C-alpha positions in Angstrom: 0.0 0.0 0.0 1.2 3.5 -0.6 1.0 6.3 2.0 -1.9 4.8 4.0 -4.2 5.6 1.0 -5.5 2.0 0.9 -4.3 1.6 -2.6 -2.5 -1.6 -3.4 -0.2 -1.5 -6.5 1.3 -4.6 -8.0 3.4 -4.9 -11.2 1.9 -6.6 -14.2 3.9 -9.0 -16.4 1.9 -7.9 -19.4 1.0 -4.8 -21.4 -2.0 -2.7 -20.3 -4.2 -4.1 -23.0 -3.1 -7.7 -22.3 -3.7 -7.2 -18.6 -7.1 -5.7 -19.2 -8.0 -8.6 -21.5 -6.9 -11.1 -18.9 -9.1 -9.4 -16.3 -12.1 -9.3 -18.6 -11.7 -13.0 -19.3 -11.4 -13.8 -15.6 -14.5 -11.7 -14.8 -16.5 -13.4 -17.5 -15.4 -16.9 -16.4 -16.5 -16.1 -12.8 -19.8 -14.6 -13.8 -18.9 -11.1 -12.6 -20.4 -8.1 -14.4 -18.0 -5.7 -16.1 -20.0 -2.5 -15.9 -17.5 -0.3 -17.8 -13.9 0.2 -19.0 -12.8 3.8 -18.8 -10.0 4.4 -21.3 -8.4 7.4 -19.6 -5.5 7.6 -22.1 -7.9 7.3 -25.1 -10.1 10.1 -23.7 -6.9 12.2 -23.2 -5.9 11.6 -26.8 -9.4 12.7 -28.0 -8.9 15.9 -26.0 -5.5 16.5 -27.7 -3.4 15.4 -24.8 -1.0 12.5 -24.3 -0.8 10.2 -21.4 0.5 6.6 -20.9 -2.0 3.8 -21.6 -4.3 3.9 -18.6 -7.6 2.0 -18.2 -10.0 1.6 -15.3 -12.3 -1.4 -15.0 -15.5 -1.1 -13.0 -17.0 -4.4 -12.1 -19.0 -6.3 -9.5 -21.7 -8.6 -8.6 -25.0 -7.3 -7.2 -25.4 -10.6 -5.3 -22.1 -9.9 -3.5 -22.3 -6.1 -3.3 -25.9 -5.5 -2.3 -25.5 -7.2 1.2 -22.5 -5.1 1.9 -24.3 -1.9 0.9 -27.3 -2.9 3.0 -25.0 -3.4 6.0 -23.0 -0.2 5.4 -24.7 2.1 2.9 -21.7 4.5 2.6 -19.7 1.9 0.8 -21.9 2.5 -2.3 -19.4 5.4 -3.0 -16.7 2.8 -3.5 -18.7 0.1 -5.2 -18.7 -1.4 -7.7 -15.1 -2.5 -7.3 -12.5 -0.9 -9.5 -9.1 -2.0 -10.9 -6.7 0.5 -12.5 -4.3 -0.8 -15.1 -1.7 1.8 -16.0 1.6 2.2 -17.7 4.1 4.6 -16.2 6.5 6.9 -18.0 9.1 4.1 -18.1 6.7 1.7 -19.7 6.2 -0.4 -16.6 2.6 -1.6 -16.1 0.9 -1.9 -12.8 -2.4 -3.0 -11.4 -3.9 -0.9 -8.6 -7.0 -1.3 -6.4 -8.5 -0.3 -3.0 -7.6 -2.9 -0.5 -10.5 -4.8 1.1 -9.0 -4.0 4.5 -9.1 -0.3 3.6 -12.7 -0.5 2.5 -13.6 -2.4 5.7 -12.0 0.3 7.9 -13.3 3.2 5.9 -16.9 2.0 6.0 -17.0 -0.4 9.0 -17.9 -3.4 6.9 -18.9 -6.3 9.1 -16.3 -9.1 9.1 -18.7 -11.7 7.8 -19.1 -9.7 4.6 -15.4 -9.2 3.9 -15.2 -12.2 1.5 -17.5 -10.2 -0.8 -14.8 -7.6 -1.1 -11.6 -9.6 -0.7 -12.1 -11.1 -4.2 -10.4 -8.0 -5.6 -7.0 -9.1 -4.5 -7.3 -12.5 -6.2 -8.6 -10.8 -9.4 -5.8 -8.3 -9.5 -3.1 -10.9 -8.9 -4.4 -13.2 -11.5 -4.6 -10.5 -14.1 -1.0 -9.3 -13.4 0.5 -12.8 -13.3 
């Protein structure tokens, strides 16, 4: 984690697009809904600016997320879950996400619902590997 922000960043062994595709495939195989892919670098290019390849995937499962939101409504600001796949100025690709522990502490999520959030670590690691 960096600077107590709750953000976990791990290196990816693939390009941004390959990492994004791996994550999409994993989500589909697990029956998790991919709500959106935000292409930050693509939008920057359309605005006449240049930035390294950067994409945000927004995904979740109403079956897993709804019980968490019912128990702690404020977590709706952090759900659905998100994974950022980005290339830095040296060409290194990383996968970043809010840690489940950070989300638990931020919103006082009951321990029995943490498995609904903890899946993000497995997804990020699988996509980066």
